[in-house]
C-alpha positions, -999 to +999 in steps of 0.1 A: +124+110+213+095+131+202+101+169+202+074+194+195+078+228+179+076+259+200+046+282+198+049+311+173+053+346+185+046+374+160+063+404+177+100+407+178+118+433+199+154+443+192+178+459+217+213+473+212+233+483+182+236+461+152+221+452+118+196+426+128+164+435+110+135+420+092+140+415+055+153+443+032+155+449-006+172+424-027+204+444-030+210+439+007+187+410+017+153+399+005+123+418+017+102+387+023+066+396+028+058+361+016+073+331-001+067+312-033+081+279-045+100+276-077+098+240-089+115+222-118+104+188-131+120+160-151+157+164-142+185+160-138+196+161-174+232+167-187+238+201-202+206+215-187+208+210-150+242+226-147+230+257-164+198+259-144+218+256-111+241+284-122+211+306-131+195+300-097+227+306-078+232+339-097+197+349-088+202+340-052+173+316-054+166+280-042+141+257-057+126+222-055+137+197-081+111+170-089+134+144-104+125+112-121+142+081-107+156+070-141+173+104-145+187+103-110+201+068-116+217+079-149+231+112-135+240+107-099+266+135-099+241+160-112+216+150-085+243+156-058+250+189-074+214+199-070+216+192-033+250+209-029+236+240-046+209+242-018+180+228-038+154+205-023+147+171-040+112+157-047+099+125-063+085+127-098+080+090-105+105+067-121+100+073-158+071+098-161+041+076-168+004+085-166+002+073-130-036+071-128-037+045-156-014+021-136-023-006-112-017+001-075+014-022-076+028-003-106+022+030-089+039+018-058+069+007-078+072+040-096+073+058-063+094+033-043+122+030-069+126+067-071+126+071-033+153+044-031+176+058-058+175+094-045+182+081-010+211+060-023+226+088-044+222+117-020+213+103+015+181+123+014+146+108+014+121+129-004+090+141+014+073+156-017+058+139-047+045+155-079+025+133-102+035+135-139+012+156-160-004+167-126-027+137-130-039+123-097-068+107-078-076+094-043-061+060-050-028+075-061-027+098-031-033+068-008-002+051-023+018+083-018+009+084+019+023+050+024+057+064+016+052+095+038+049+118+007+030+150+004+015+155-031+024+188-047+006+200-078+009+237-089-009+269-084+007+284-115+017+265-147+044+284-165+037+263-196+074+263-204+069+227-217+048+241-246+076+260-264+064+291-246+083+323-251+105+338-224+081+368-221+051+346-218+068+324-191+075+356-171+039+368-176+025+335-164+047+337-133+031+370-124+000+351-112+020+337-082+007+347-048+022+342-014+025+305-006+021+296-042+039+270-062+049+274-099+056+245-123+086+248-145+109+222-161+146+214-161+150+212-198+134+242-218+160+268-229+136+296-225+131+287-188+168+295-182+163+330-196+131+336-178+142+326-142+163+357-135+134+380-146+109+360-125+130+362-094+136+400-099+099+406-103+089+385-073+113+403-051+100+437-063+066+424-050+082+414-016+080+377-025+111+354-020+118+319-033+111+294-004+107+258+002+075+237+002+061+228+036+055+191+040+026+200+064+006+224+042+020+220+007+025+258+005+057+278+002+074+289+034+107+304+045+136+283+034+156+263+059+194+259+058+212+242+030+228+217+053+220+203+087+230+226+116+254+201+129+275+204+097+268+241+091+279+257+123+302+251+152+289+246+187+302+229+219+269+232+237+245+204+245+219+200+217+196+174+203+189+169+165+154+179+153+152+173+116+181+193+102+180+217+132+191+216+168+170+218+199+186+231+232+177+243+266+209+249+286+219+286+290+248+300+270+246+275+241+262+292+211+264+286+174+292+300+153+292+301+115+308+316+084+292+330+053+300+350+022+279+379+011+262+411+023+235+394+044+226+362+062+194+348+078+192+330+111+163+305+114+153+303+150+122+291+169+120+304+205+093+326+220+107+325+255+145+333+255+167+362+245+197+359+222+228+379+213+240+380+177+276+391+167+290+397+133+327+395+129+332+398+166+315+432+168+291+447+192+263+422+200+227+429+191+200+414+213+171+395+198+143+394+224+120+363+223+122+360+185+094+334+180+094+311+150+112+332+123+141+338+100+158+370+111+181+387+086+214+405+092+218+430+064+239+458+050+272+441+054+303+447+033+310+422+005+332+393+015+335+366+041+320+371+076+315+353+109+283+351+128+277+340+164+243+333+180+242+327+218+213+320+241+214+346+269+188+332+293+176+301+311+147+280+301+148+244+314+112+238+304+113+254+270+128+238+239+145+263+217+153+254+181+179+267+158+173+259+121+206+272+109+220+299+086+203+310+053+224+326+026+214+360+013+211+367-024+243+358-042+259+346-010+266+312+005+273+295+038+310+286+042+326+258+062+320+261+099+348+276+121+372+251+135+368+238+170+392+254+196+420+234+211+410+242+247+377+230+262+361+240+296+329+227+311+312+249+336+288+232+360+268+252+385+237+272+396+225+308+391+260+322+396+272+302+366+241+309+346+245+346+348+212+351+367+204+388+368+239+398+359+230+428+337+208+444+363+217+476+382+191+468+409+187+438+432+149+441+427+139+423+395+104+415+404+086+431+374+073+411+345+102+401+322+128+421+343+148+391+353+149+377+318+159+410+302+187+414+327+202+379+325+230+370+301+250+338+303+273+351+277+285+379+301+288+356+331+322+345+344+322+312+325+318+326+290+342+354+298+369+330+311+366+307+281+369+336+257+399+349+275+415+315+272+403+309+236+384+278+247+352+262+236+328+257+265+296+244+279+275+262+306+256+234+323+239+255+349+205+256+365+194+283+390+181+273+423+194+237+421+220+222+444+241+190+447+216+174+472+193+203+483+177+231+463+172+266+474+152+268+506+145+231+504+123+233+473+115+204+450+127+176+473+138+144+457+155+161+427+188+179+425+214+189+399+224+153+394+189+145+382+194+166+351+231+166+345+232+138+319+204+153+297+208+171+264+175+188+271+170+196+308+133+189+312+130+160+287+133+128+308+145+106+280+169+132+264+202+115+273+232+135+262+256+114+241+290+130+246+306+135+212+341+121+209+353+157+202+342+168+237+369+162+262+375+192+284+408+198+299+391+215+329+357+212+345+348+241+368+321+232+393+302+256+415+275+237+434+267+242+470+252+277+474+217+264+472+225+235+495+237+257+524+225+293+519+192+289+536+185+271+570+168+237+570+131+237+572+109+214+593+101+182+573+133+181+552+151+148+551+181+161+571+179+163+608+205+190+611+233+207+592+259+180+599+236+154+583+232+177+552+269+182+551+276+144+552+251+139+524+265+167+503+301+155+506+291+119+497+271+131+467+299+154+455+325+126+458+302+104+437+297+131+411+334+136+408+339+099+404+314+099+376+331+128+358+364+111+362+352+080+346+337+100+318+367+123+311+396+102+322+426+109+344+439+140+325+410+163+331+413+188+360+384+196+383+382+230+400+357+232+428+347+269+433+327+284+462+319+319+475+318+333+509+287+320+529+302+327+563+274+351+570+253+320+576+276+289+578+311+276+570+297+242+560+302+248+523+338+259+526+346+231+551+330+205+528+348+216+497+381+216+515+374+182+529+366+168+495+398+183+479+421+171+507+407+135+503+414+133+466+447+130+447+434+130+411+438+166+399+410+181+420+416+216+434+395+244+450+391+281+442+376+303+469+358+335+459+363+359+488+334+383+483+349+411+503+385+407+492+375+406+456+352+436+460+320+419+448+290+442+451+263+416+445+241+442+428+226+418+403+190+405+407+183+391+441+218+397+455+235+379+426+268+389+410+266+420+388+283+426+355+311+442+376+313+411+397+314+387+368+343+406+353+362+401+386+353+365+389+363+358+354+397+375+359+403+355+391+393+322+374+413+330+342+444+337+362+439+304+381+433+283+350+463+298+331+484+283+359+468+249+353+473+251+315+509+262+317 
């Protein structure tokens, strides 16, 4: 499946209390006006690599290690230590020959053998190649491209290889400019002494150590040390994109742990809003962040938790989370453990939290609906938190079991999209992880099917025909879920009061429940009895209402869990 990156958006707006900021001074988090790439050639070597990694860790810096294949083969543990320390690995040939003097076959062997041994030792296939002695030509670059490699030379040569003094290495590094790459080596003792001073001076200039872009060959903001799937905990539906995660469903959340006074969140989404929580505190809202790494700064020293959650709906927009980036002197800790309880919420705009933060039913202004929608405050997320459960919110506003709101988009319905990891990507089939086996599935589908009268030209001649189709489809959907989750999972069919227009929804749900004997039950939301004001956007449940709905559902589910 081919996934494209989202468009960049330069302006970031922040709402609410919190410490989510751009970058800051190095004592709290780097003020990164630009990035440079620290690179070290010729490793790994015993006695040197260990010290270099310690120096880089102490400086809060990551670097690209251009290793020779022979050294990787001789020192596999050191190579894995480079990766574990958050460094990126590049190819520097097998044994450091003058590449332009070799035949094409010999050049290919130098590159291929090194690619193979790094992959075998670490599981990582390098994307960058630095020719020894920086000697290159068009023929060599053609060989590199066969292996999917980007050639990286250097904007600045530290000349640490020439018995250069510490002061001169530091002076040479001052020529670095944003996006630039500096050449250093794994083995010179003076390099170890120079690196802390280089990093300090760079940060004073607003430059931070970054990684090398395989697209441009320039230094860019660093990505996470490990893939998102191993770095954070999530129960939501996602698709792997490189080391990151793409997602579209509302309410998808990522939970992580880190040590230090700051942490960065690498995110790419110019459409949706997010809430960020540190240590379970007051959420800070990140509005349409774009493609960026946002820093949370000024924290106390020690271990912290961070939670990022998608507030809004975007079926047609792929959001991407690149993971957590440690601040200076910090590190990313093991992800929080999965919760014992799991709940899946299936539904429409009520489940998605459509307009739940609004104090007015009129949300017609530009951006008003998005700013006032928050799946993390809807009844599903509230219920799951009250029960200490992991959860999925698989909801899509305006979509019904067989009929969408006011008969729109005939031929598609909720079942069209349910099996997808990414809603609007046709071939994005969600592969259920073995770890996802909810004890309860809460389903709320039917409002869109029945809340508006049939229009001329729709496929159903009358409401009884629609009802028959709805019941049959619902039964088939339940059968599908039963096959997926097995006999132990309970299904709770929820429905609100639509008696102002029809009793068909209530009658249908009761009919379905009475016909089944496989842990299927119904929960009726009596709008008047519960005191729902429906003051959210377009007569949707308000924040007040979602608190009531969550309390009602939580009480009901506690009875099932007991």
